[in-house]
N, C-alpha and C positions, 0 to 999 in steps of 0.2 A: 582747700579741699577738706581739711579737718574741720573747719568751721561749719561747712555745709553738712558734713556727716553728724556733727554734734547737734546742729539745728534739726536735722531729720530725726535723730534719736529722741530729742526733746519733744518734738511734735508727736512721735509715736507713743511717748510716755505720758502724754496729756491725759488727765482724767476725763471721764465721760461728761462731767458738767462743763468743762472748758470747751469740749468739742461741740456740745449743744449750744453754748453761748456764742461760739464762733459761727455756727450754722444759723443761729437767729440773726446775727449781725449781717451775714451774707444775704439772707432772705429779705431783711428789711431794706437793705440797699437796692436789691433787685426790684422789690415792690415799689419803691419810690421812683425808680427809673421807668418801670412799666406804667405807673400812674401818670408821669410826665408825658410819656409817649401816647397814652390814651387821650390826654388833653389835646395833643397835636392832632391825633386822628379825629377827635370830635370837632375840632375847629375846621379841618380840611375835609370834612365828611362829604360834601357835594363833589369835590374833585375826585376823591377816592372811589366813591360809588359810581361815578361816571366811568372811571377806568375799569371797575369790576364788571359793569353792565355793558361795556363796549362790545364784547363778543356776542352777547345776546341781542343787542340792537342790530348788529349786522345780519343775524338770522331773521329778525323781525322784518327788516327791509327786503330780504330775499323771499320770505314767505308771502309778503304782500304782493310782490311782483308776480308770484305764481298763483295768486288768488286765495291764499290761506290767511287765516287770522291767528296771530300768536301774541299773547299779552303777558307781560310780567306784572304781577299784582300782589298787593298786600291784602290779606283776608281777615285780619283781626284788628280790634280797636287799638290795642297797645303795640301792634307789630311795627309801626314806624319808629317808635322809641326803642324797642328791643333791637331792631335792625341797626339803628345808629349806634347803640351800645355795643353790639357784637362787632361791627366794623371798627369802632374805636378800640376795642379790646385787642383784636387781631393786629391792628396797626401799632398799638402800643407795644405788644410783644415783639413785633418785628423791629421797630425802632430801637427798643431797649435791648435787643439781642446782644450787641457787643458788651453791655454792662453785665447782664446776668450770666452770659457765657464766661466773662472774666471772673465774676464772683465764684462761679462753679469751678473754674480753673484754679483759683487761689485756694479753694477749699480742698481740692483733690491733689494738687501739686505736691504737698509735703510727703505724701505716701508713694510718690513715683521716683524712679531712678533718673539720673541726668539724661541718659539717652532716650528714655521714655518721654520725658518732658519735651525734648527736641522733636520727637515723632508727633506728639500732640500739637505742637506749634505748627509744624509742617502740614498736618492734617487740617487744622483750622484755616491755614492760608490757602490751601488748594480746595477745600470743601466748599467755601463760600462761592467762588466763581462757578464751580460745577453745579451747585444747587441753583444758582441764578440762571445758568444755561438751561437747566431742566424746566424752570419756571417759564422762560422765554419760549421754549419749544411747546410747552403745554398751552400757553396763551395763543400761539399760532394754530395749534391743532384744535382747540376747543370750538371755534366756529364751525369747522368742518364736521366735527362730531355732532354738534347740536343740529346742524342742517340735515344730516343724514337721519338722525333720530326723529326729527319733526317731519321728515319726508314720508313717514309711515302713517301720518294722520289722514283718515278718510275724508272724502269730500263732505262739506256741510258741517264739519266738526271744528270747533275752535280750541286752541291750546291756551289754557290759563294756568301759568306756572307761578307758584308761590315764590316770593323772593327769598325766603329763608331756605327753601329747598335748592334753589339755584345757587345760593351762596355756599351751602354745604357741598354741593356738587362741584362748584368751582374750586373751593379750597382743597377738597379731596383729590381732584385731578392734578393740581399743581404740586401737591405734596407727594403724590405717587411718582410724578415725573421727576421731581427734584431728588427723591430718594433713589430712583433708578439710575440717575447720573452719578450717584455716590458709590455705587457698587464697585466700579473699577478701582476707586481709591481704597476701598476696603481690601481688595485683593492685594494691592501693593503693600498695605500695612501688614497683612498677614505674612507676606514674603519677607519684609524687613524684620518681622518678629521671629522669623525662622520656622513658621508653621507650615507654609506652602512654598514649594520651590517653583521656579519658572518652568522647569522641565515637566513637573507634574501638571501645572496649569496647561501647558501646551499639549500634553497627552489627553486632556479633557476637552479638546476643542469642539468635538461633536456635541457633547452634552451642554457645553456653554452656549452654542448657537441655539440649540433646542430650548434651553432654559430662558434665554433672552427673548425668543419669539413667543414662548408661552407667557412670559411676564408682560410683554407688550400687548398680547391679545387680551389678557385679563385687565390690564391697567388702562387701556384706551377706552374712551366712552362708548365706541361702537364695535370695536374688534375687527373692523374691515382691514383689508390689506394696505390701504393707503396710510391710515393712522398707525397701524402696526409698524410699517416701514419708517414713518417719521419718528417713532419712539425707539424702535429696536435698532435702526441703522446707526444713530449716534452712539448708543450704548455699546454696540458691537465694536465700533471704531475705538472707543475709549478702552474697552477690554483688551483689544489687540495692543494698544499702547501700554496698558498695564502689564501684559505678559512680556512685552519687550523690555520694560523697565525691570521686571523681576529677573529676566534672564541676564541682563547687564549686572544687576546686583549680585546674582549668584556667581558670576565670573569674578567680580571684585572681591567677594567674600572668599572664594576658592584661592585667588591669588594671594590674599593676605595670609591665609592658612598655610600655603606653601612656603611663603617667606618666613613664617614662624616655625616651620617644621612640624606642623600639626597635620593630623590625618583628617581628610574631609569625608566624614561618614555619610553625608547627605548624597554622595554619588553612588553609594552602594545600594543594591537591590534589597527588598524587604527580606528575602530568604537567603541573602548572602552574608557569610560570617565576616565580622570585622577582623582586620589584621591584628596580630599580637606581637609585641616586641620580642626580638630574637635573643637579645642579651639579658643579663641579670637585672632584676628590678632594684630600685633604690632600697627597698626593705631588705632584700637579700644581702646587699652590700653592707648595710648597717648591722645586720645580724652577724656577718662575718667579722666585722670590726669589734663587736662586743665580745665575741669569743676569743 
């Protein structure tokens, strides 16, 4: 334990040049990993683009069946090269995520306490499947949203959609869905940090439901009730689970405080005075001994 404390103190006492040198080393390693991931994305570009355009192709087939024409097109001379470069860059960042997240973790870790490091590890372990679940839901919702949007096309008008606009729309949608699925995890972290109690979260249940529905209405491509339910429903279930975990953690924390003989001030109301010890304080006893 003493060795860890000396290591943390030595890290805190590092001069600015050493911090910058370490930051440069972390950035170089992350850049190399991203470059390797970009090479993989460049090589498998046809398969990746087929996966990205699959929701749009479903909409194209449905539109043709209804007598409409929808086309995914490139409008510039250099657009094919730029598109492949963008897809490779995004793929490289995703593939290299374990590396650059680890480098960021190693750069920040010396400034954290031991329990804070454990929280960060737990956050990373739970955040990844939650974010992937949000991406999966967005991938399932995207064709429905595109079909509803293209349904407003008048007769005799063709939809020619630029690939770069579709790609930015696709990435923005999955990013919003993925972040939405991380909100319950953030609530649990705030509870473990002692910022929010489970009882407080439970008292906000009306505002939580309204906030989730508003977020779902803004985040979904169309804002219709179906897409809102597909996004807001899973997030609401996850928030309920997060509140349950927070309540259990509050009980565990209160039980530990009772065993230690400590006063649980979190159970007091904001306008309620905290209890004061009835006996003499240690300072009074020391003053009496000195006299």
